[in-house]
C-alpha positions in Angstrom: 0.0 0.0 0.0 1.2 3.4 -0.9 2.1 5.4 2.3 3.3 8.8 3.0 4.7 10.5 6.2 5.1 14.3 6.2 6.7 15.9 9.1 6.3 19.7 9.3 9.0 21.1 11.8 9.4 24.6 13.0 12.8 26.1 13.6 15.0 24.2 11.0 17.2 26.3 8.8 19.0 25.0 5.8 22.6 26.1 6.9 22.2 24.3 10.3 20.6 21.2 8.7 23.4 20.9 6.2 26.3 21.3 8.5 24.8 19.1 11.2 23.8 16.1 8.9 27.1 16.2 7.3 29.1 16.2 10.5 27.1 13.3 11.9 25.5 15.3 14.6 22.0 14.4 13.2 22.3 10.7 12.4 18.6 9.9 11.7 18.2 12.9 9.4 21.5 12.1 7.7 20.4 8.5 7.0 17.1 9.8 5.5 19.1 12.4 3.4 21.2 9.5 2.1 18.1 7.8 0.8 16.7 10.7 -1.1 16.9 14.4 -1.9 17.4 17.4 0.2 17.5 21.2 -0.2 16.8 24.6 1.0 13.1 25.6 1.0 12.1 29.1 0.3 8.9 30.9 -0.4 7.6 31.1 3.2 5.1 34.0 3.6 6.7 35.3 6.8 9.1 33.0 8.4 7.6 30.2 10.8 4.2 32.0 10.9 0.9 30.2 11.0 0.5 31.2 7.3 3.6 29.2 6.3 2.2 25.9 7.5 -1.3 26.7 5.9 0.5 27.4 2.6 2.5 24.3 2.9 -0.7 22.3 3.4 -2.8 24.1 0.8 -0.3 24.9 -2.0 -1.6 28.6 -2.2 -0.8 31.9 -0.7 -2.3 33.3 2.4 -4.6 35.6 0.7 -6.2 32.6 -1.0 -6.3 30.2 2.1 -7.1 32.9 4.7 -4.9 31.4 7.5 -2.5 34.0 9.0 -4.0 35.1 12.3 -4.5 33.3 15.5 -8.0 34.7 16.0 -10.7 35.9 13.6 -13.9 37.9 13.9 -17.3 36.3 14.1 -20.8 37.3 15.3 -19.9 36.4 18.7 -16.7 38.6 19.1 -13.3 37.0 18.4 -12.7 33.2 18.1 -9.6 31.0 17.4 -8.8 30.5 13.9 -9.7 26.8 13.0 -11.5 24.3 10.9 -14.1 27.0 9.7 -11.5 29.5 8.8 -9.9 27.6 5.7 -10.8 29.3 2.4 -8.8 26.6 0.6 -8.8 22.7 1.2 -5.7 21.3 2.9 -4.0 18.2 1.2 -5.6 15.8 3.7 -9.1 16.9 2.9 -8.3 16.6 -0.9 -6.8 13.1 -0.4 -9.8 11.9 1.7 -12.2 13.1 -1.2 -10.1 10.8 -3.4 -10.4 7.7 -1.1 -7.0 8.0 0.5 -7.1 7.6 4.3 -5.4 10.3 6.1 -4.6 11.3 9.8 -2.7 14.2 11.4 -1.3 15.1 14.7 -0.9 18.6 16.1 -1.3 20.7 12.8 -2.0 24.4 13.7 -5.4 26.0 13.1 -7.4 22.8 12.3 -9.6 22.8 15.5 -11.8 21.0 15.9 -10.0 17.8 14.7 -13.1 15.7 14.9 -14.7 17.7 12.1 -12.3 16.6 9.5 -12.8 13.3 7.6 -9.9 10.7 8.7 -8.2 11.0 12.2 -7.1 14.2 13.1 -5.8 15.4 16.4 -5.8 19.2 16.7 -3.5 21.1 19.0 -6.0 21.4 21.6 -5.2 17.9 23.1 -1.6 19.2 23.6 -2.3 22.3 25.5 -2.3 21.6 29.3 -5.4 22.9 31.0 -4.9 21.7 34.5 -2.1 22.2 37.1 -1.3 18.4 37.0 -1.8 15.4 34.6 -4.6 14.2 36.9 -6.8 17.2 36.4 -6.1 17.7 32.8 -9.3 17.5 30.9 -9.2 16.6 27.1 -11.2 19.3 25.1 -14.4 18.3 23.3 -13.9 17.4 19.5 -10.2 17.8 19.6 -10.2 14.2 18.1 -12.6 11.6 16.8 -14.6 9.9 19.5 -12.8 6.5 19.0 -9.4 8.1 19.6 -10.1 10.0 22.6 -9.1 7.4 25.2 -6.0 6.4 23.3 -4.6 9.9 22.9 -5.5 10.9 26.6 -3.2 8.1 27.9 -0.3 9.3 25.8 -0.3 12.9 26.8 2.6 14.3 28.8 2.1 17.1 31.2 4.9 19.7 31.9 5.1 18.7 35.5 6.1 15.4 34.4 9.1 16.7 32.9 11.8 16.0 35.3 15.0 17.9 36.3 17.2 15.2 34.6 15.2 15.6 31.4 15.8 19.4 31.4 19.3 18.9 32.2 19.6 17.2 28.8 19.0 20.6 27.3 20.6 22.8 29.9 23.4 20.7 31.5 24.6 23.7 33.8 21.1 24.0 35.4 22.6 24.7 38.8 24.0 27.9 37.4 20.4 29.4 37.0 18.9 31.4 39.6 15.5 29.9 39.5 14.2 32.6 42.0 14.2 34.8 38.9 12.3 34.4 35.7 13.9 31.9 33.5 13.2 30.1 30.2 13.1 26.6 32.1 9.2 26.5 32.2 9.1 27.2 28.5 11.5 24.4 27.9 9.4 22.0 30.0 6.3 23.0 28.0 8.0 22.4 24.8 9.5 19.0 25.7 5.9 17.8 27.0 4.3 18.9 23.8 6.8 17.2 21.7 6.5 14.0 23.7 2.7 14.1 23.5 2.7 14.6 19.8 5.3 12.0 19.3 3.4 9.4 21.3 0.1 10.0 19.6 1.7 10.1 16.1 3.2 6.6 16.8 -0.2 5.4 18.0 -1.9 6.8 14.9 0.5 5.3 12.5 0.6 1.9 14.3 -3.1 1.6 15.2 -5.0 3.4 12.6 -2.4 3.2 9.7 -3.7 5.8 7.5 -2.1 6.1 4.1 -1.0 9.6 4.5 0.1 10.9 8.0 0.8 14.5 8.7 2.7 15.6 11.8 3.5 19.0 13.0 6.5 19.0 15.5 7.3 22.4 16.9 10.0 21.4 19.5 13.0 23.1 17.8 11.2 26.4 17.0 10.0 26.7 20.6 13.4 26.1 22.1 15.2 28.3 19.7 12.6 31.1 20.5 13.1 30.5 24.2 17.0 30.0 24.3 18.3 32.4 21.5 16.6 35.4 23.1 18.7 34.8 26.3 22.4 36.0 26.4 23.3 33.5 29.3 25.7 31.0 28.0 23.8 28.3 30.1 21.3 28.3 27.3 23.5 27.8 24.3 23.5 24.0 24.6 19.7 24.0 24.5 19.4 24.6 20.8 22.0 21.8 19.9 20.1 19.4 22.2 16.7 20.4 20.6 18.2 19.7 17.2 19.3 16.1 18.4 16.0 15.5 20.1 14.0 16.4 16.8 16.3 14.1 15.0 15.6 11.2 17.2 11.9 12.0 17.0 11.8 12.1 13.2 14.0 8.8 13.1 11.4 7.0 15.2 8.4 8.1 13.1 10.3 7.2 9.9 10.9 3.7 11.4 7.2 3.2 12.1 6.3 4.4 8.6 8.6 1.7 7.2 11.2 1.4 4.5 8.6 1.5 1.6 6.9 4.9 2.8 7.7 8.2 1.3 8.9 10.5 4.1 9.0 14.2 3.7 10.6 16.5 6.3 9.6 20.2 5.7 10.5 23.4 7.6 9.7 26.9 6.4 13.0 28.3 7.8 14.1 30.2 10.9 14.0 34.1 11.3 14.7 34.9 7.7 16.9 31.9 6.8 15.9 29.3 4.3 14.2 26.3 5.4 14.6 22.7 4.6 12.9 20.1 2.5 13.9 16.4 2.5 12.3 13.5 0.8 13.3 9.8 1.4 12.1 6.4 0.2 11.9 4.3 -2.8 9.7 6.6 -4.8 12.2 9.3 -4.6 14.1 10.1 -7.8 17.8 10.9 -7.3 18.4 14.3 -8.8 22.1 15.4 -8.6 21.0 18.9 -9.7 18.2 19.3 -7.0 19.0 22.6 -5.0 15.7 23.1 -3.2 12.1 23.8 -3.5 9.3 26.3 -2.7 6.8 26.0 0.1 4.1 25.8 -2.5 5.7 22.8 -4.1 4.8 20.4 -1.1 1.1 20.1 -1.9 1.4 19.3 -5.5 4.3 16.7 -4.5 2.0 15.0 -2.0 -1.0 15.1 -4.5 1.2 13.6 -7.4 2.4 10.8 -5.1 -1.1 9.5 -4.8 -1.9 10.1 -8.7 -3.6 13.5 -8.4 -2.8 16.8 -9.8 -4.2 20.3 -9.7 -3.1 22.4 -12.5 -4.3 25.6 -10.8 -1.5 25.4 -8.1 1.5 27.3 -8.9 3.9 24.8 -7.3 5.6 22.0 -8.9 5.9 18.4 -7.8 9.4 17.6 -6.5 11.6 14.7 -7.2 9.1 12.0 -6.4 8.5 9.3 -9.0 4.8 9.7 -10.3 2.6 6.7 -10.8 2.7 5.0 -14.1 -0.9 5.9 -14.8 -1.7 9.5 -15.9 -2.6 11.8 -12.9 -6.2 12.4 -12.2 -7.6 15.9 -11.2 -7.4 16.2 -7.4 -10.9 16.6 -5.9 -11.7 19.6 -3.7 -14.5 19.0 -1.3 -16.9 21.8 -0.2 -15.5 24.1 2.4 -16.8 24.3 5.8 -19.7 26.8 6.2 -18.8 29.6 8.5 -20.8 29.1 11.8 -23.1 31.8 13.1 -23.3 32.4 16.8 -26.1 30.9 18.8 -28.5 33.9 19.1 -30.7 32.2 21.8 -27.5 31.5 23.8 -26.5 35.1 23.6 -29.9 36.2 24.6 -30.1 33.9 27.6 -26.7 35.2 28.6 -27.7 38.7 28.3 -30.8 38.0 30.5 -28.5 36.6 33.1 -26.5 39.9 33.2 -23.7 38.8 30.9 -22.7 41.5 28.4 -22.1 40.5 24.8 -18.5 39.9 23.6 -16.9 43.2 22.9 -16.2 44.1 19.3 -12.7 44.0 18.1 -11.1 47.5 18.1 -10.1 49.2 15.0 -6.3 48.5 15.8 -7.1 44.8 15.8 -8.9 45.1 12.5 -5.9 47.1 11.1 -3.3 44.4 12.1 -4.9 41.8 9.6 -4.3 43.7 6.4 -1.0 45.0 7.7 0.3 41.4 8.2 -1.0 40.4 4.8 0.8 43.4 3.3 4.0 42.1 4.8 3.5 38.8 3.3 2.8 40.2 0.0 5.7 42.6 0.0 8.4 40.6 -2.0 6.2 39.2 -4.6 3.5 41.7 -5.1 4.5 45.4 -3.9 1.4 46.8 -5.5 -0.9 44.4 -3.6 1.2 45.1 -0.4 0.8 48.8 -0.8 -3.0 48.4 -1.2 -3.3 46.2 2.0 -1.1 48.5 4.1 -3.1 51.6 2.9 -6.2 49.7 4.1 -4.6 49.2 7.5 -3.7 52.7 7.9 -7.2 53.8 7.1 -8.3 51.7 10.2 -5.4 52.8 12.3 -3.0 55.5 11.1 -0.4 54.5 13.8 0.1 51.0 12.8 3.9 50.7 12.8 3.8 47.5 10.5 1.4 49.1 8.0 3.6 52.2 7.9 6.9 50.1 7.4 5.1 47.9 4.6 3.7 50.8 2.8 6.9 52.8 2.7 8.9 49.8 1.4 6.2 49.1 -1.2 6.3 52.7 -2.3 10.2 52.6 -2.7 9.9 49.3 -4.6 7.3 50.9 -7.0 9.4 54.1 -7.3 6.5 56.2 -6.0 8.2 59.0 -3.8 5.2 61.2 -3.4 3.9 59.6 -0.1 7.2 58.6 1.3 7.4 61.9 3.6 4.0 61.0 5.1 5.1 57.5 6.0 8.3 59.0 7.4 6.3 61.3 9.6 4.2 58.3 10.8 7.2 56.1 11.7 8.9 58.9 13.4 5.9 59.4 15.4 5.2 55.8 16.5 8.8 54.6 16.5 11.1 57.4 17.2 13.9 55.4 18.3 14.1 53.2 15.4 15.6 53.9 11.9 12.5 53.5 9.9 11.5 57.0 9.5 15.0 58.0 8.4 15.1 55.0 6.0 11.8 56.3 4.4 13.2 59.8 3.9 16.4 58.5 2.5 14.2 56.4 0.1 12.4 59.5 -1.0 15.5 61.4 -1.9 16.9 58.3 -3.7 14.0 58.1 -5.9 14.3 61.9 -6.6 17.9 61.3 -7.6 19.2 63.5 -4.6 22.0 61.4 -3.4 23.6 63.8 -1.0 20.3 64.4 1.0 19.7 60.6 0.9 23.1 59.8 2.4 22.5 61.8 5.5 19.2 59.8 6.2 20.8 56.6 5.2 23.4 57.1 7.8 20.8 57.9 10.5 18.8 54.8 9.5 21.9 52.7 10.4 21.1 52.8 14.1 18.3 50.4 13.6 18.9 46.8 15.1 16.6 45.0 12.6 18.5 42.8 9.9 15.9 43.4 7.1 15.9 47.0 7.7 19.7 47.1 7.5 19.7 45.2 4.3 17.4 47.8 2.9 19.7 50.5 4.1 22.6 48.8 2.4 20.6 48.4 -0.9 20.1 52.2 -0.7 23.8 52.9 -0.2 24.4 50.8 -3.4 21.6 52.9 -5.4 23.4 56.1 -4.6 26.8 54.5 -5.7 28.4 54.5 -2.2 29.7 50.9 -2.1 31.9 51.4 0.9 29.0 52.6 3.2 27.1 49.5 1.7 29.8 47.1 2.7 29.9 48.4 6.2 26.2 47.7 6.8 26.4 44.3 5.1 29.3 43.4 7.5 27.1 44.6 10.5 24.4 42.3 9.3 26.7 39.3 9.2 28.0 40.1 12.8 24.4 40.0 13.9 23.4 37.0 11.7 26.5 35.1 10.3 24.2 32.9 8.1 22.5 35.9 6.1 22.8 34.9 2.5 21.5 38.3 1.3 24.5 40.0 3.1 27.0 37.7 1.6 25.7 38.5 -1.8 25.9 42.2 -1.1 29.5 41.7 0.0 30.1 40.0 -3.3 28.5 42.8 -5.4 30.7 45.4 -3.5 34.0 43.4 -4.1 33.1 43.2 -7.9 32.8 46.9 -8.0 36.3 47.1 -6.6 37.1 44.4 -9.0 38.3 41.9 -6.4 37.0 38.8 -7.8 38.6 36.5 -5.4 36.7 38.1 -2.4 33.5 38.2 -4.3 33.7 34.4 -5.2 34.4 33.7 -1.6 31.3 35.6 -0.5 29.2 33.9 -3.0 30.4 30.4 -1.9 29.4 31.4 1.7 25.9 32.5 0.5 25.6 29.1 -1.3 26.3 27.2 1.9 23.5 29.2 3.8 21.1 29.1 0.8 21.7 27.1 -2.4 18.5 28.0 -4.1 18.8 31.7 -4.7 18.9 32.7 -8.4 20.6 35.9 -7.6 23.6 34.0 -6.0 24.2 32.1 -9.4 23.7 35.3 -11.6 26.2 37.1 -9.5 28.6 34.0 -9.7 28.2 33.9 -13.5 29.4 37.5 -13.7 32.4 36.7 -11.6 33.3 33.6 -13.8 32.9 35.8 -17.0 35.2 38.5 -15.5 37.9 35.9 -14.7 37.7 34.1 -18.0 35.7 30.9 -17.0 33.2 30.9 -19.7 32.1 27.3 -19.3 31.4 27.8 -15.4 29.7 31.0 -16.1 27.4 29.3 -18.6 26.4 26.6 -16.0 25.8 29.2 -13.3 23.3 31.2 -15.8 21.6 28.1 -16.6 21.1 27.1 -12.9 20.0 30.9 -12.2 17.4 30.6 -15.2 16.0 27.4 -13.8 15.6 28.7 -10.3 14.1 32.0 -11.6 11.5 30.0 -13.5 10.4 28.6 -10.3 10.4 32.0 -8.5 13.4 31.5 -6.3 
């Protein structure tokens, strides 16, 4: 029987994965890598957001699937984003409609799990609601009725995580003053969640044996989020331990799936770095030129593995052998109808003195289109500008909307509104460099380099990597490569694995005709993210300038191939 296991993991970046699997630090993932293909994954809407995992599951962008906020408005106030929120069908619903049995564990924003065809356990069963395991109630409809008893027995409460278990992540535990706030509770919660998901996934695959199993494992992202925000050296080891822990979890699940199954491991990335896609099993085609994929490629790959296709999806199936028979159109079942609040219940509550749920304030409404604008910015600046303008209509002080609109106006070469955006950014964030950057962009577009330079210098105070990359690009636009190099180097001090900064360093080196330094920077960029067309385009120029025409031709070919797929 054709079987698939897809593990969506948060917190994995390509540079870390590549180095650790090559060194032997992640033996289970290295073994899977040796049985198939692996590469960097790009195309995440905004990092490790809710939208990224919904795009992975549907093969469409957030403005189509509608999942990017943790709450949504309805007639009864605000409610958690869940089953009723999806405006596009995830792959498990489409497979069920094609008579392929499915199951999932812990996938975000699918509650209630019991409402999906198949065996789906939503994140509600993982979240501890009691102080101890004994008073931890299992939420209604978080799983099908026949699965409730089994998964209740497999849950791990954070209070069951012992000191010795935590020491596996923080060996120097005694050095932490536990009378003060620390990250130890967050580590305990992350470990408990991971163990609960793992035990339930093993049960699902062993006892119910669906043809397609989808598991969300967030341990690495949770630990990185908790540990990397701390400056104390005592937490440094925790991230390495989380990588190894995730490695063992994935290894166990792949063993349960069996050697004949297709195993896909997917992660959208980490804080701006490229993610990971890995495929292993007999169905995988060996492709020596495989560099990576796009987040929207995952759904077509899964559908194609089961002999289905949807030509409306923009992604492409990855290197998985299709069935011998021609693919059939993938069915798309009716979407869940949006539920309306129970008016009788609201009336009874009002009669008992309970006020109706308060409406969401304008600032809450504004944040939605602002976040959508941020996700649209790189691929559709005109749409991003429109979304951020709508957010500012609702809340003129929304900082994200001001930043997105300023960046979109810069990309669209529309300087007329940039001073207004600068005024707003200086009002809401006077200690950041955003307002100065908007003013610098205004003068760049008006071809006033001297005025632009003074504002770009002021914008360099900002601590945000993406902001600094934009500042460096501004310096290049007014032909000041030395200043651009200074900013790129600062970015690399903050984020040594930043491929964009390495490409910038290469561009500056080429301007000085230092092709050795340019090539070295591009090689570092490839190590961090091997699927960027811009890296190969720049490398082709280096090879041409140094008389290596054959290598330049190959780099151009790779760049064209990646550009066709939007990388």
